[in-house]
C-alpha positions in Angstrom: -49.9 33.8 -92.7 -49.9 31.9 -89.2 -49.2 28.3 -89.7 -51.0 25.7 -87.1 -48.4 24.1 -84.7 -48.7 20.3 -85.2 -47.6 20.0 -81.5 -50.7 21.6 -80.2 -53.7 19.2 -79.6 -56.8 19.9 -80.8 -58.4 20.1 -77.3 -55.8 22.7 -76.4 -56.2 24.6 -79.5 -59.7 25.2 -79.0 -59.5 26.2 -75.6 -56.5 28.5 -76.4 -54.3 26.6 -73.8 -50.8 26.2 -74.1 -49.6 22.4 -74.9 -46.5 20.5 -74.4 -47.5 18.2 -77.5 -46.9 14.9 -75.5 -48.4 11.9 -77.3 -50.9 10.1 -77.3 -52.4 12.7 -74.9 -50.8 16.0 -74.0 -49.8 16.7 -70.1 -52.6 19.6 -69.9 -55.5 17.2 -70.9 -54.3 14.1 -69.1 -53.6 15.9 -65.7 -57.0 17.9 -66.0 -58.9 14.9 -66.7 -60.0 16.2 -70.0 -60.2 14.1 -73.3 -57.3 14.8 -75.6 -58.8 15.2 -79.3 -55.2 14.2 -80.4 -53.3 16.2 -83.1 -54.1 17.0 -86.9 -51.6 15.7 -89.0 -51.0 13.9 -92.5 -48.0 12.1 -91.3 -47.8 8.1 -91.4 -45.9 6.6 -88.8 -44.3 3.2 -89.7 -43.4 1.0 -86.8 -39.9 -0.2 -86.7 -40.8 -3.4 -84.3 -41.4 -6.5 -85.9 -44.1 -6.8 -83.2 -46.4 -5.4 -80.8 -45.5 -5.0 -77.1 -47.0 -7.9 -74.9 -49.3 -5.2 -73.3 -50.9 -4.3 -76.5 -51.1 -7.8 -77.6 -53.1 -8.5 -74.4 -55.3 -5.5 -75.0 -56.2 -6.4 -78.7 -56.9 -9.9 -77.8 -59.0 -8.7 -74.8 -61.0 -6.4 -77.1 -61.8 -9.2 -79.3 -62.9 -11.5 -76.3 -64.9 -8.7 -74.7 -67.2 -8.2 -77.9 -67.9 -11.9 -77.4 -67.9 -12.4 -73.9 -70.7 -13.6 -71.7 -72.7 -10.8 -70.5 -76.2 -10.8 -69.4 -78.9 -10.9 -71.8 -82.3 -9.0 -71.5 -84.0 -12.0 -69.9 -81.2 -12.0 -67.2 -81.7 -8.3 -66.6 -85.6 -8.6 -66.5 -84.9 -11.4 -63.8 -82.7 -9.2 -61.7 -85.6 -6.4 -61.8 -88.4 -8.7 -60.8 -86.1 -10.2 -58.1 -85.9 -6.8 -56.8 -89.4 -5.5 -56.8 -91.5 -7.9 -59.2 -91.6 -4.8 -61.1 -89.1 -2.7 -63.1 -86.8 0.0 -62.3 -87.9 3.3 -61.4 -86.1 6.3 -62.7 -86.3 9.8 -63.3 -87.1 10.5 -67.1 -84.9 13.5 -67.6 -83.4 13.6 -71.3 -81.7 17.0 -71.1 -79.3 16.2 -68.6 -78.6 13.1 -66.3 -78.2 15.2 -62.8 -80.9 13.1 -61.3 -79.4 10.1 -62.3 -76.1 11.4 -60.7 -77.6 12.4 -57.7 -79.4 8.7 -57.3 -75.8 7.0 -57.6 -73.9 9.3 -55.1 -76.8 9.4 -52.5 -77.0 5.5 -52.5 -73.4 4.6 -53.1 -71.0 6.8 -51.1 -71.4 6.7 -47.3 -73.1 9.8 -45.7 -70.3 11.0 -43.8 -68.0 11.0 -46.9 -69.8 13.0 -49.2 -67.8 16.1 -49.8 -68.7 19.0 -52.2 -66.0 18.9 -54.6 -65.3 19.7 -58.5 -64.9 16.0 -59.1 -61.2 16.4 -60.2 -59.2 18.4 -57.6 -58.3 16.1 -54.7 -55.4 17.8 -52.6 -55.5 15.2 -50.0 -56.1 12.1 -52.0 -59.5 10.1 -51.7 -60.3 8.9 -48.2 -62.5 6.1 -49.7 -62.1 3.9 -52.8 -65.6 4.9 -53.9 -64.9 8.4 -54.3 -64.1 7.9 -57.9 -68.2 8.2 -58.5 -67.4 12.0 -58.0 -65.6 12.4 -61.1 -68.3 11.0 -63.2 -70.3 14.3 -63.9 -67.0 16.0 -65.1 -66.2 13.2 -67.5 -69.6 12.8 -68.8 -69.7 16.4 -69.6 -66.6 15.9 -71.7 -67.7 12.6 -73.5 -70.5 14.5 -75.6 -69.4 13.0 -78.8 -69.9 9.4 -77.3 -72.9 8.1 -75.5 -71.1 5.2 -73.7 -70.6 7.0 -70.3 -73.9 8.7 -70.2 -75.4 5.3 -70.8 -73.4 3.2 -68.4 -74.5 6.0 -65.9 -77.8 5.4 -66.6 -77.6 1.7 -66.3 -76.0 2.1 -62.8 -78.6 4.4 -61.8 -81.2 2.0 -63.1 -79.9 -1.0 -61.0 -79.9 1.3 -58.0 -83.1 2.7 -58.8 -84.9 -0.7 -58.7 -84.4 -0.8 -55.0 -86.5 2.6 -54.7 -90.2 3.1 -54.8 -90.7 6.9 -55.3 -93.5 9.0 -56.5 -93.5 11.1 -59.6 -91.0 8.8 -61.5 -91.4 7.5 -64.7 -90.8 3.4 -65.2 -87.9 2.2 -67.2 -87.1 -1.3 -67.9 -83.7 -2.3 -66.3 -82.8 -4.4 -69.3 -82.8 -1.4 -71.7 -80.1 0.6 -70.1 -78.0 -2.3 -69.2 -78.2 -3.6 -72.8 -77.7 0.1 -74.3 -74.7 0.6 -72.3 -73.1 -2.8 -73.2 -73.6 -2.0 -77.0 -72.2 1.4 -76.7 -69.0 0.2 -74.6 -68.5 -2.5 -77.2 -69.0 0.1 -80.2 -66.7 2.4 -78.5 -63.9 -0.2 -78.0 -64.2 -0.7 -82.0 -62.9 2.9 -82.6 -59.1 3.5 -83.4 -58.9 6.0 -80.5 -60.2 3.7 -77.6 -57.1 3.0 -75.7 -57.0 6.5 -74.3 -60.2 7.3 -73.4 -60.8 7.9 -69.7 -64.6 7.8 -70.2 -64.4 4.2 -71.2 -62.8 3.2 -67.9 -65.3 5.2 -66.0 -68.0 3.2 -68.2 -66.6 -0.1 -67.5 -66.4 0.8 -63.7 -70.0 1.7 -63.8 -70.9 -1.4 -65.3 -68.7 -3.4 -62.9 -71.2 -2.1 -60.1 -74.0 -2.9 -62.0 -72.8 -6.6 -62.3 -72.6 -6.6 -58.2 -76.4 -6.1 -58.4 -77.4 -8.8 -61.0 -77.3 -12.6 -60.0 -74.8 -15.0 -61.7 -72.6 -12.1 -62.6 -69.0 -13.6 -62.6 -68.2 -13.9 -66.2 -69.4 -10.0 -67.0 -67.7 -9.0 -63.7 -64.3 -10.6 -65.0 -64.7 -9.3 -68.4 -65.2 -5.6 -67.0 -62.4 -5.8 -64.4 -60.1 -7.5 -67.0 -60.9 -4.6 -69.4 -60.2 -1.6 -66.9 -57.0 -3.3 -66.1 -56.0 -3.3 -69.6 -57.1 0.2 -70.5 -55.0 1.3 -67.1 -52.0 -0.6 -68.1 -52.1 1.0 -71.6 -52.0 4.5 -70.2 -49.2 3.6 -67.7 -48.6 4.6 -64.2 -47.2 8.3 -65.2 -50.9 9.1 -66.3 -52.4 7.8 -63.1 -50.6 10.3 -60.9 -53.4 13.1 -60.8 -56.7 14.2 -62.2 -59.6 12.2 -63.1 -57.5 9.2 -64.2 -55.8 8.8 -60.7 -59.3 8.8 -59.0 -60.4 6.0 -61.2 -57.0 4.3 -60.6 -57.5 4.5 -56.7 -61.1 3.5 -57.1 -60.6 0.4 -59.2 -57.4 -0.7 -57.6 -58.9 -2.9 -54.9 -61.0 -4.7 -57.5 -58.1 -5.4 -59.8 -56.0 -6.9 -56.7 -58.8 -8.8 -55.2 -59.8 -10.3 -58.9 -56.2 -11.5 -58.9 -56.8 -13.1 -55.4 -59.8 -15.0 -56.9 -58.3 -16.0 -59.7 -54.8 -16.9 -58.1 -53.0 -15.0 -60.7 -50.3 -12.4 -60.6 -51.4 -8.7 -61.6 -49.6 -6.1 -63.2 -50.0 -3.5 -60.3 -47.5 -5.8 -58.4 -44.7 -4.1 -60.4 -43.0 -1.3 -58.1 -43.7 1.5 -60.6 -47.3 0.9 -60.3 -47.6 1.2 -56.5 -45.0 4.2 -56.6 -45.7 6.4 -59.4 -49.5 6.8 -59.0 -48.9 8.2 -55.5 -45.9 10.3 -56.6 -48.3 13.4 -55.9 -51.1 12.5 -53.9 -50.2 10.4 -50.8 -52.1 7.0 -50.8 -54.7 6.2 -48.0 -54.5 3.6 -45.6 -56.4 1.3 -47.9 -54.1 1.8 -50.7 -50.8 1.6 -48.6 -52.1 -1.9 -47.5 -52.9 -3.1 -51.0 -49.3 -2.1 -51.9 -48.2 -4.6 -49.1 -50.8 -7.4 -50.2 -50.2 -7.1 -54.3 -47.5 -9.5 -54.5 -49.4 -12.4 -52.7 -51.4 -13.5 -56.0 -48.3 -14.5 -57.7 -47.0 -16.4 -54.6 -50.4 -18.4 -54.9 -49.3 -19.4 -58.5 -45.9 -20.4 -57.4 -47.5 -22.5 -54.6 -50.1 -24.3 -57.2 -47.2 -25.3 -59.5 -45.3 -26.8 -56.5 -48.2 -28.7 -55.2 -49.5 -29.6 -58.6 -46.1 -31.8 -58.9 -45.1 -32.3 -55.3 -42.9 -35.1 -55.9 -41.1 -33.3 -58.5 -40.5 -30.2 -56.4 -37.2 -29.3 -55.2 -36.8 -28.9 -51.3 -35.5 -25.4 -51.5 -38.5 -24.5 -53.7 -40.8 -25.7 -50.9 -39.0 -24.0 -48.2 -38.6 -20.9 -50.3 -42.4 -20.5 -51.0 -43.2 -21.1 -47.1 -41.0 -18.6 -46.1 -42.2 -16.0 -48.8 -45.6 -16.5 -47.3 -44.3 -16.2 -43.9 -42.4 -12.9 -44.6 -45.7 -11.5 -46.0 -47.5 -12.3 -42.7 -44.4 -10.7 -40.6 -44.9 -7.5 -43.1 -48.6 -7.4 -42.4 -48.0 -7.8 -38.6 -45.5 -5.2 -38.8 -47.8 -2.8 -41.0 -50.5 -3.3 -38.5 -48.3 -2.3 -35.6 -46.8 0.8 -36.9 -50.5 1.8 -38.2 -51.8 1.5 -34.6 -48.9 3.9 -33.5 -49.8 6.2 -36.4 -53.3 6.3 -35.7 -52.5 7.0 -31.8 -56.0 5.5 -30.5 -57.9 2.1 -30.8 -58.8 1.6 -34.1 -61.7 -0.6 -33.2 -63.7 -1.4 -30.0 -66.5 -3.7 -28.7 -70.1 -2.6 -29.4 -73.3 -3.8 -27.9 -75.5 -5.9 -30.1 -78.3 -4.0 -31.6 -79.1 -6.4 -34.1 -82.5 -5.8 -36.4 -82.8 -9.3 -37.8 -85.6 -11.5 -36.7 -82.7 -14.3 -36.1 -79.8 -12.5 -34.2 -76.8 -14.2 -33.9 -76.1 -16.8 -31.2 -72.4 -15.9 -30.6 -71.4 -14.3 -27.1 -68.9 -11.9 -28.5 -69.7 -8.4 -29.3 -69.6 -6.6 -32.5 -66.7 -4.6 -33.3 -67.2 -0.8 -34.2 -64.6 1.7 -36.3 -64.1 5.3 -36.3 -64.9 5.2 -40.0 -65.9 3.0 -43.2 -62.1 3.4 -44.1 -60.7 2.0 -40.8 -63.3 -1.0 -41.1 -62.2 -1.8 -44.6 -58.4 -1.6 -43.8 -58.7 -4.1 -41.3 -60.9 -6.3 -42.1 -59.1 -6.8 -45.6 -55.8 -6.9 -43.5 -57.1 -9.8 -41.8 -58.3 -11.4 -44.8 -54.8 -11.0 -46.2 -53.3 -12.3 -43.2 -55.7 -15.6 -43.2 -55.0 -16.4 -46.9 -51.2 -16.4 -46.4 -51.7 -18.5 -43.0 -53.8 -21.0 -45.2 -51.2 -21.5 -47.6 -48.5 -22.0 -44.8 -50.9 -24.7 -43.5 -51.5 -26.4 -46.7 -47.7 -26.7 -47.5 -47.2 -27.9 -43.8 -49.6 -30.6 -44.0 -48.0 -32.2 -47.5 -44.3 -31.6 -46.4 -44.2 -32.0 -42.5 -40.7 -32.9 -42.5 -39.3 -30.4 -44.9 -41.0 -27.5 -43.2 -40.4 -28.6 -39.4 -39.6 -25.5 -37.3 -40.6 -23.2 -40.1 -43.5 -21.4 -38.1 -41.0 -20.7 -35.3 -40.4 -17.2 -37.3 -44.3 -16.5 -36.7 -44.4 -17.7 -32.9 -46.4 -20.5 -33.8 -45.9 -24.0 -32.6 -47.5 -26.1 -35.2 -50.5 -26.1 -37.6 -52.9 -26.2 -34.5 -51.4 -22.7 -33.6 -52.0 -21.7 -37.1 -55.5 -22.9 -37.1 -56.3 -21.1 -34.0 -55.1 -17.8 -35.2 -57.0 -18.2 -38.5 -60.1 -19.0 -36.5 -59.4 -15.9 -34.3 -59.1 -13.4 -37.4 -62.0 -15.0 -39.4 -64.5 -14.3 -36.1 -62.9 -10.7 -36.2 -64.0 -10.1 -39.5 -67.5 -11.4 -39.0 -67.9 -9.2 -35.9 -67.1 -6.3 -38.2 -69.9 -7.0 -40.6 -72.6 -5.1 -38.8 -70.4 -1.8 -38.9 -70.3 -2.0 -42.8 -74.1 -3.2 -43.1 -75.6 -0.1 -41.5 -77.7 1.8 -43.8 -75.8 4.7 -43.7 -72.7 3.3 -45.2 -75.0 3.2 -48.4 -74.0 0.6 -50.9 -70.3 1.0 -50.7 -70.0 -0.5 -46.9 -71.8 -3.6 -47.7 -70.1 -4.0 -51.3 -67.0 -4.0 -49.1 -67.6 -6.9 -47.2 -67.5 -9.3 -50.2 -63.9 -10.5 -50.0 -63.2 -10.4 -46.4 -66.6 -12.4 -45.6 -65.8 -14.8 -48.6 -62.3 -15.7 -46.8 -63.8 -15.9 -43.2 -66.8 -17.9 -44.3 -64.5 -20.6 -46.3 -62.3 -21.2 -42.9 -65.3 -21.1 -40.8 -66.6 -23.8 -42.7 -63.7 -25.9 -43.2 -62.7 -26.0 -39.5 -65.9 -27.7 -38.6 -69.3 -27.6 -36.6 -68.1 -26.0 -33.6 -68.0 -22.8 -35.7 -71.9 -23.4 -36.8 -73.0 -20.1 -35.2 -70.6 -18.1 -37.2 -71.3 -19.9 -40.4 -75.3 -19.2 -39.8 -74.5 -15.7 -39.2 -72.6 -15.3 -42.6 -75.6 -17.2 -44.2 -77.8 -14.3 -42.7 -75.6 -11.4 -43.9 -75.6 -13.0 -47.6 -79.2 -12.7 -47.6 -79.3 -9.3 -46.1 -76.7 -8.2 -48.7 -79.3 -9.5 -51.5 -82.1 -7.4 -49.8 -79.8 -4.1 -49.9 -79.4 -5.1 -54.0 -76.1 -6.8 -54.2 -77.6 -9.9 -55.8 -74.2 -11.2 -56.6 -73.6 -12.1 -52.9 -74.5 -15.7 -53.2 -71.9 -16.3 -55.7 -69.2 -14.2 -54.5 -69.8 -15.5 -50.7 -71.0 -19.0 -51.5 -72.9 -20.6 -48.4 -74.1 -23.7 -49.6 -77.7 -22.6 -50.1 -79.4 -21.9 -53.2 
């Protein structure tokens, strides 16, 4: 009689594949993007630790919070739908498969020149854009037949995108229904014991994160989804993110995790060296991923700076100088990175473009727009300048509060005083504004406009803070926010507040 080996997972056993028996998911399943069904065993394992690791404690706490978190009610979602069309979402009514839903998402999210025919998993050269994780959704959907969570999330995302379309021969579906079904399915899946090692849950939460960008008043729910994906990735660990579907999901969501840390001015686990080294051990990081590895430490410096400024009288002089020099070091590293990148590219990475503005109210400033080779380069440099600005802003704030303590520190940046910092900050903010038309082109689909939120928010804040001399740029940003809303990104007024309701 042949005895079943307990070191072979059920997925590999069914497919008659070799299995290395790693737990909780074997390497064959993890690296190929398949869902590992686990191991048939009657054994009971007793933990020798008195307490759970910190990550698992945070994960359990988040699961409880997620089920009670402020997500949109049906009325909120219907308001979103009516705001779009004074109607409801128009989607294909296809129950046998979701090919039309996926086609709608891919065609409307990924920029035209980035669409590639792939199997959704193989990516020998790595992902050029962070939005390419969309390509793995059909593969993961086919693997998650036992659980409707990913198909319902895909349907909800297609519903939000479809609300922008008015096409013939399509049946009407309420925008609220797929969203609510997806939220219920996600919460139900998180209640299952095996939820911590399911790639489809990460993909589903990522889909719903995009949905939140298309809903007004979406910050609480957006934060809940981003935090959830982060804790799921943390549970997997960096080794599991080296290749396969999980690598693409990691690469796709890493910018949101980092930028959310910037928004909350809190450290993020991605700042640990293993998280910007191990996931890129097999597939080389793109320019954007390399930039994020430089910037991911900045939110932890924010928190240190806030702690000093909360009790300025109690702060030690060495602490004040130390945090200021830390920001100066980051600025110098960003400058060096930009220089080396320029050499690596070997050609101008942006150039002046004549204004071809379609709005009824064109911008009044005289400067030409900046144009780029591709969406990746536009994203890299607008975010680079935004990271540069936030560091300069912290240096400026420290120098205004502790002028005598920090006298001469800015000489390390070839800046004489606070006035020089202001001048450089304004220049970078205007460069961000001048880059927006490239990302707002129709051929950039939703990915290009959605990529503008963080740099545009940073530029908007500084241009407003530095007075009425920059009003023409402030007015232009208000126009941009309105255009983002018309493109379907109704969270824009919240993520880039302009003072208008």
